[in-house]
N, C-alpha and C positions, 0 to 999 in steps of 0.2 A: 578572481570571480569564479563561482561554481556554476556550471552549466547543468540544467535540469531538464531532461526530456520529459514531456508530458507535464511541464511545470505549471500549467494553468488548469490541470485537471483536479480530480478529488484529492488524492494523497499528495500529488505534486504541488499544488498551491499551498497546502499547509506546510509541506517541507520547505518550500521557498520562504514562507513567512517565518518559520523557525530559523532558517539560515540568516535571514535579515536581522532577526532578533539577537543573533549571536555575533552580529557585526560583519557578515559576509555579503557582499553584493552577488547578484545572480544574473545569468543569461537564461531565459527559458526558450526551449524549442517546442513549437506546437504545429501540428500538421494543418489544422484548420485555422481560419481567420482568427487572429488573436484578440481576446478582450479580457482585460484584468478582472478577476473575480472580486467580490467585496472583501474577501480576507486579506487581499493585497492593496487595498485602498490606502493611499498616502505613500506608497512605495517610491513614486516618482522615478528619478534617474537611477535609483539603485537596482531597478529591475529592467534589463534590456530584453526585448521580445523579438524572436527571430521566427518567421514562419517557414518551416521546412519539414519534409518527409524524411525520417531517418533512413528509409530504404533507398533514398536518392543521395548516393555518396558524393556526387558532384555539387549538390546543394548544402550538404552537411559540412564537408571539410573547410570550405571557406569561411565558416563562422569563426573558426579559430584564428583567422587572420584579422578579423574585425574586432576581436576581444581578447584580452589576456586571460585565458581560461586556466585555472589551477587544479580544478577537480571537476569530475562529472558524476551526476546522480542519474541513472538511467531507470525511469519509471514508465516510460512509454511501453506500450504492450509489444513484446517480441514473441507474439503468439498469433495464430490464425484465428482471430476474434473479430466479428462473429465467424463461426466455422464456415468453410467453403467446400462443401462436398462435391461441388461440380468441378473444382480445380484444386485438389488437395496438394498436388506437387508444386504448383506455382505459388500457392499460399504459404507452404513450407519454406520455399526458397525465399520469399519476401520476408518472412518472419525471422529466419536465421540471418538473412543478409542484413537486416536492420541492426541486429545484435553485433555482427562482425563489423559493420560500418562504425558503430560506436567504439568498438575496440580499436579499430584503426585510427579513429580520430584521437582517442586517448594517447595512443602511441606517437603519433605525429605531433600532437600539441605538447607532449611531455608532461602530462598531468600528474599530480601526486597520487591520486586515488581514483579508481573507477568503482562506483557502487552500483549494483545491478538488483532489481527488485525480483524476489522469488516469492513463494507462497507457503502457507501452512499446508496447503494441499499436497505438497511433496510427501507428507507423512501419512496420506491415506493408505491404509493397508499395513502400516508399521505397527510393531507391538506397542500397545497403548496400556501400560499399567502404572502410569504416573506421568508427571510433566516430561515432555518430549525434548530431548537434548539434541543438539546439532550433530553429534556423532552417533546418533541412532541409525541402525542399518535400515535402508530404505528399499522397498520392493522396486523391481525394474519396471513394472507396468504401472499405468495410472487409468482411472475410469474416464477422464475427459481430457480435452486437449491442454487446458491451461497447466495442470501439474506435469503433464508430459513435457511440454516445451520448457518449463522452469527447470526440470531435472536435466534436460539436455543443455540448457543454458548454464547451469552450474558446472556441469562437466567441461563444457567448452571453455568457461571462464578459468577453470583450474588449469587446463592445458595452456591457454594463452598466458596466464600469470607465470607459469613455469618457463615457458619459451621466450617470452618478451621481457620478463622482469617487471611488468606492470603489477601494481597493488590493486587486485580486483577482489571485491568484497560482495558477498551475497546477502541480501536481506530477506529472510523468511517471515513474510508479514502475516500476521493473524487476521482474523475477522475484523475489519476496521469499519467504523461507522461514525457519522456526525455531518456537520454542514458541508454542502456541496455533494453529498453522497447521492446514491441512488438505490432503489430497491434491490436487494440481494437475494439471489435464488436459494441461499443456503442457511439464512437466519433471518428472524422476524424483526429484529430490533428497529431498523428504520421505519418499517411499515407501522409499527406500534407507536413510534414517536410522531409520525405524521398524523395518524388518527387522533392521538390526544391533542395535538396543536390545532386540528381543524374541528374537533368535537364530533368526529364521525367514527363508525366502526371500521376497523382495519381492513384493508384489501390484502389478503394473503394468497391470491390466486397466482402470483408469480413463483411461489416457493416450489422447490422440487418435490416436496412432501408436506404432509400436514404438520402444523406447529402444535407443540404441546407445552404446558406450563413448565415441566421439568427439563425440557430441552436446554442444553447449555454448550457454550463454546467459549474459547479465549477471545473475548471481545476487547478490542482497544479503541478508545476514542481517537479520532483522527488527528486531533492536535497533539496527542501524546505520540502517535506514530510518526508524524512529521518531525517532531522534536528528537526522536530516537534516531531517525535516519540522519538528521543534520548532525547530531553529536557523533555518529559513526563516521560521517564524512570528514569532520573537522578534527577528530582525535589525533594527537601527536603520533601515537603508535597503537597498532592493534595487534593482538596476539593470535588472531585466527581470521580464516577466510570467510567464514559463515556464521551469521548472527540471527537468532530468533528475535523478532520484533513483535512484542505483544504485552499483555498485561501480566502474564504469569499466573493467571487464575481463571477458573470458569465462572461466567456470568449466566445464570439461568433466566428464562423468560419471567419466572415468578419474581426474581429479584428486580428485573426491569419493570415489571408491572407495579411492584411495591413502590419503586422509586418515582414512577410516573404519577401514581396516585397521590403522592405528596405535593406534586406541582399542579396536577389537574385531577382533583378528586372525582369528578363526574366522568372521566375518560372511560370509553366503552372498549376496554382492551383486555377482557378476560379471555383465557384459553382453556381448552379442556385439559384435564389432568392426564398424566402419562408422559412418555418420552424415555425410552430406556437405552438409547444409543449412548455409547461411551463418550465422555466429554473429551475433546481435543484441547489440551493445555500446553503451552510452550514454556519451557524452562528458560528464563531470560537471565541467568547468572552471568553468562559471558558479556551481554550487553551492559549489565550493571557494573561489573568488575572493570571493564575496559573503558567505559565512558562516564560512569558515575550517574547514569540515567535513573531517575525515579519518576514513576507516573505522577501526573498532577491532577488527574481526573478519575475519581472513583465513579461508581455507578450513578449515585445521586447527583454529583456535580455535573457529570456528563449529560444526564437526562435534563436537568434544569437548564444547561446552556444550550442544548439542541432545540428545546421547545421554545426558549426565548428567541432564538435565531429565526425560527419558522414563524413565530407570531409577530416578529418585526417585519414580515413581508417577503422574506426570502423564499424562493420556490422549493429549494432542496437543501 
C-alpha cells in the first residue's frame, strides 16, 4: 500500500486515483474530517482513510502498524500556509517538523520510496532561456514562503537520503489545474474555466497581477500530474532524486480561450492583449525517460473535461 499525505486534496486525490488505476491500494492521511471526493468514487476498501496531522508524530507513526505501507507520497503542505506573521518561528517549527515526521515514518516503516512535493516556484529567479532542467542553478532566495520551504525541504531530503539510505525523490510540480482545484493567484486558467461553465464573466480579483492574453506558463492538467507522480512512486528504478512534473510546454491564455470557445462559444473570457513576462517551462525529459510518462490531456481535451465536470454539478 502507498500512503499519500493530503490524499483527499486537489493533487492528492488524483494521485490516489492514478495509483489505484495502476493496481496499488492506498492509505490516505488527512488532517480534517475525511470525505472521499468524487474522483475516488467506487474505490471501496482499496482506499483506507486515516485522520491525522502529520505534525503530530504520535498520531502518525502508529498508522504504519495498522497498514502494510510500502511507499509514501508526501503532498500535504510542509510550509507555513497561510502565512503566520504573528508566530513565524512556531509556524516554521511545525512545517519542518511535519516533513521530518514523514521521513521518520518512512525510515521506521522501511518503505521503498518517499516522494516529496516541491514546486516550479523553486526556479523563480533562475536563468530562464529555455525549458528548465532539474540541474539548473537555483538562487538562494525566494519571493514568498512556498518556494522558500520547498528549497529547504529538497536540501533536507538530500541530507536524509544520504545519511539514512532512504530513497527520497522530489517532485517539482508545475502549475496544475483541473477538477477539485481552486483559484490560483498566479494563473488565470481555473477562473476562465469556471466562468465558461457558469456563463459569467471571469472573476480575476484573486490574481497577484493583471492577466493578459499572451501570459503563459507550464500548465499541467491535474489528471496528468497525478499519473506522473504515481509513475514516479512505482518505477522499479529512478536515476535521479529530483524530477520536474509538468507538460513540458507553455500554455498561453490565448490558447486556453481558443479551446474554451470550442466548447462554449458564448463564453465571456476575453483578456486584454499583452503579457511580456518570460514563460516558465519545465524540461520533463527525466520524467519521460525514467517512467515512460506521456501526457494524456492536451489543452483542448483538458478544457473539455473540466467544463464537463463543472457542468455536471461539481463545485470546483
